[in-house]
C-alpha positions in Angstrom: 37.7 136.3 69.8 34.3 137.7 71.0 31.1 136.7 69.2 30.5 140.4 68.3 33.9 140.5 66.5 33.2 137.2 64.7 29.9 138.6 63.6 31.5 141.7 62.2 34.2 139.8 60.4 31.6 137.5 58.9 29.5 140.4 57.7 32.6 142.1 56.1 33.4 138.9 54.3 30.2 139.4 52.3 31.1 143.0 51.3 32.5 143.3 47.8 34.3 146.6 48.8 36.3 145.1 51.6 39.6 143.3 50.9 41.9 141.4 53.3 45.4 140.2 52.8 48.2 139.8 55.3 51.8 138.6 54.9 50.8 134.9 55.0 48.2 135.5 52.3 50.6 137.5 50.0 53.6 135.1 50.3 55.8 137.8 48.9 53.5 138.4 46.0 51.6 141.5 45.0 47.9 141.8 45.8 45.8 141.0 42.8 44.3 144.5 42.6 47.7 146.2 42.5 47.8 148.5 39.5 44.2 147.8 38.7 42.1 149.5 41.4 40.5 152.0 39.0 40.1 149.5 36.1 38.8 146.5 38.0 37.1 147.8 41.1 36.2 151.5 40.8 35.7 151.3 37.0 36.7 154.9 36.4 39.9 157.0 36.1 39.4 159.2 39.1 42.3 160.0 41.5 42.9 157.5 44.3 43.2 158.7 47.9 44.2 156.3 50.7 43.8 156.7 54.4 46.4 154.8 56.4 45.3 153.7 59.9 41.7 154.5 59.0 40.3 153.1 62.3 36.5 153.2 62.1 36.7 154.7 58.6 35.0 158.0 59.5 37.4 160.0 57.3 37.4 157.5 54.4 33.6 157.7 54.2 33.4 161.4 55.0 35.8 162.3 52.2 34.1 160.0 49.8 30.9 161.8 50.3 32.5 165.2 49.9 34.5 164.3 46.8 32.5 161.9 44.6 35.0 162.6 41.8 37.8 160.8 43.8 38.2 157.2 44.9 39.0 156.4 48.6 40.6 153.4 50.2 40.8 153.0 54.0 43.5 150.7 55.3 43.9 149.3 58.8 44.7 146.0 60.5 41.8 146.4 63.0 38.9 144.8 61.2 36.4 145.2 64.0 36.8 148.9 63.9 36.8 149.0 60.1 33.4 147.3 60.2 31.6 150.6 61.1 33.0 152.5 58.1 32.6 149.6 55.7 29.0 149.1 56.7 28.3 152.9 56.6 29.6 153.1 53.0 27.5 150.1 52.0 24.3 151.5 53.5 24.9 154.8 51.8 25.5 153.2 48.5 28.9 154.8 48.0 30.7 153.4 45.0 34.0 155.3 45.5 35.0 153.6 48.7 37.0 150.5 49.5 38.6 149.1 52.6 41.7 146.9 52.9 42.5 145.0 56.1 46.3 144.6 56.3 49.4 145.9 58.0 50.7 149.2 56.7 54.2 147.8 56.5 52.9 145.7 53.5 51.4 148.7 51.7 53.7 148.5 48.6 52.1 145.1 47.7 48.8 146.8 47.1 49.6 149.7 44.8 51.6 150.2 41.7 54.0 153.1 41.0 52.0 156.4 40.7 48.7 154.7 41.4 47.9 156.9 44.4 47.4 160.6 44.3 47.0 161.5 48.0 47.6 159.9 51.4 45.8 160.7 54.7 47.3 160.0 58.1 44.5 160.7 60.5 45.4 160.6 64.2 48.1 158.0 64.0 49.9 156.8 67.2 52.7 159.3 67.6 55.1 156.5 68.6 57.1 159.0 70.7 59.8 156.4 71.6 59.9 154.5 68.3 60.7 156.7 65.3 60.6 153.8 62.8 57.0 153.1 63.7 55.8 156.7 63.1 53.7 156.8 60.0 55.3 160.1 59.0 58.9 158.9 59.5 61.3 158.8 56.6 61.1 155.0 56.8 57.4 155.1 55.9 57.7 158.0 53.5 60.2 155.9 51.4 57.5 153.2 51.2 54.8 155.8 50.2 56.9 157.2 47.4 56.9 153.8 45.6 53.2 154.2 44.8 52.4 157.9 45.4 52.6 160.1 42.3 55.6 162.4 42.3 54.7 165.5 44.2 51.6 163.7 45.6 50.0 165.1 48.7 50.4 163.8 52.2 47.9 165.0 54.8 48.6 164.6 58.6 45.9 165.4 61.0 46.7 164.8 64.7 46.0 165.9 68.3 49.7 165.1 69.1 52.0 168.2 69.4 54.9 165.7 69.4 54.0 164.1 66.1 53.1 167.4 64.5 56.4 169.1 65.5 58.4 166.0 64.5 56.7 165.8 61.1 57.0 169.5 60.4 60.7 169.4 61.2 61.2 166.2 59.0 59.4 168.0 56.1 61.7 171.0 56.6 64.9 168.9 56.7 64.0 167.1 53.5 62.9 170.2 51.7 59.3 169.1 50.9 56.9 171.8 49.7 54.3 172.6 52.4 50.8 173.7 51.4 49.2 174.0 54.9 50.7 173.9 58.4 48.3 174.7 61.2 49.1 174.1 64.8 45.5 175.0 65.8 43.3 174.0 62.9 39.9 175.1 64.1 41.2 178.2 65.8 43.2 179.5 62.9 40.4 180.5 60.6 41.5 177.9 58.0 38.5 177.4 55.7 38.2 174.0 54.0 35.6 171.4 53.4 37.6 168.8 55.4 36.8 170.7 58.6 33.3 169.3 58.4 34.7 165.8 59.0 35.5 164.9 62.6 36.3 161.5 64.1 34.7 160.5 67.4 38.0 161.0 69.3 38.7 164.3 67.5 35.4 165.6 68.8 36.4 164.5 72.3 39.7 166.4 72.2 38.0 169.5 71.0 35.5 169.4 73.9 38.4 169.2 76.3 40.1 172.3 74.8 42.9 170.5 72.9 44.0 171.9 69.5 44.0 169.8 66.4 47.0 170.1 64.1 47.1 169.7 60.3 50.0 169.5 57.9 49.8 169.1 54.2 52.9 168.6 52.0 54.1 167.3 48.7 56.2 164.1 48.8 59.1 163.9 46.4 61.8 161.3 46.1 65.2 162.0 47.7 68.7 160.6 47.2 69.2 161.1 50.9 66.4 161.0 53.5 67.1 163.0 56.7 65.6 162.3 60.1 65.4 165.5 62.1 67.9 165.8 65.0 65.7 167.7 67.4 64.5 167.4 71.0 60.7 167.4 71.3 58.8 167.3 74.5 56.6 164.3 74.9 52.8 164.8 74.9 51.6 164.9 78.5 48.4 163.0 77.9 47.4 159.8 76.1 45.2 159.8 73.0 42.3 157.5 72.9 43.0 154.0 71.5 46.5 154.1 72.9 46.1 152.4 76.3 44.1 155.2 77.8 44.0 155.3 81.6 42.1 158.1 83.4 42.4 160.1 80.2 39.7 162.6 81.1 41.7 163.8 84.1 44.9 164.1 82.0 43.0 166.1 79.3 41.6 168.5 81.8 45.0 169.1 83.3 46.5 169.6 79.9 43.8 172.1 78.9 44.2 174.0 82.2 47.9 174.4 81.5 47.2 175.7 78.0 44.8 178.3 79.4 47.4 179.5 81.9 50.0 179.7 79.2 52.2 177.0 80.6 
């Protein structure tokens, strides 16, 4: 591990708003804050919103600034990335922000039933070949319903047409109520405060002419969870952070194809 990463981990270890627990730490037990985030940490009764795969924490911090009457928790396994958002929140004195470094597969160990009001999935890996690894798959939705309030909101924001199409079809198949579905968020005229928050990579995609997709739906429990049986074209470019090689050329090619209507 590089010295810079070690320095970041050492700094975060001193932050009282950053928590870390992996499988070996939990040993099959629940995390000690489970069911007590508002009582013991935030010390209020405000709604809890979590961002899964928060990366650098730009959305967690941005949302916390926009909505001081809500509590936000960013979750990711990449601690070096999380350092930026955690440090930003500390420097800004935000009291409605926390970060948890863990694997999303262990998420039910951190939150009690109905403890969370909303979930954000911001630019997750579309996992085009591995449905069970998609954060919007029925596998993960069944995990989320264990701690999300009945009818709680799930937000998906993505540059991936594959993931957007898959998730929209999955939502349709399972009969979840959709509040917003935009295949071109910034070109649709959709007016919302969340548009003021853009991640570093989101800004890059917009500069290269790619559209950002946004889906907001209510998650309800189901006796039977249905995976969509649909053929979806794979994205013809790679998003940043997913093994990018010559991504700029691929983005330009993709944008040119869109302009030509292909």
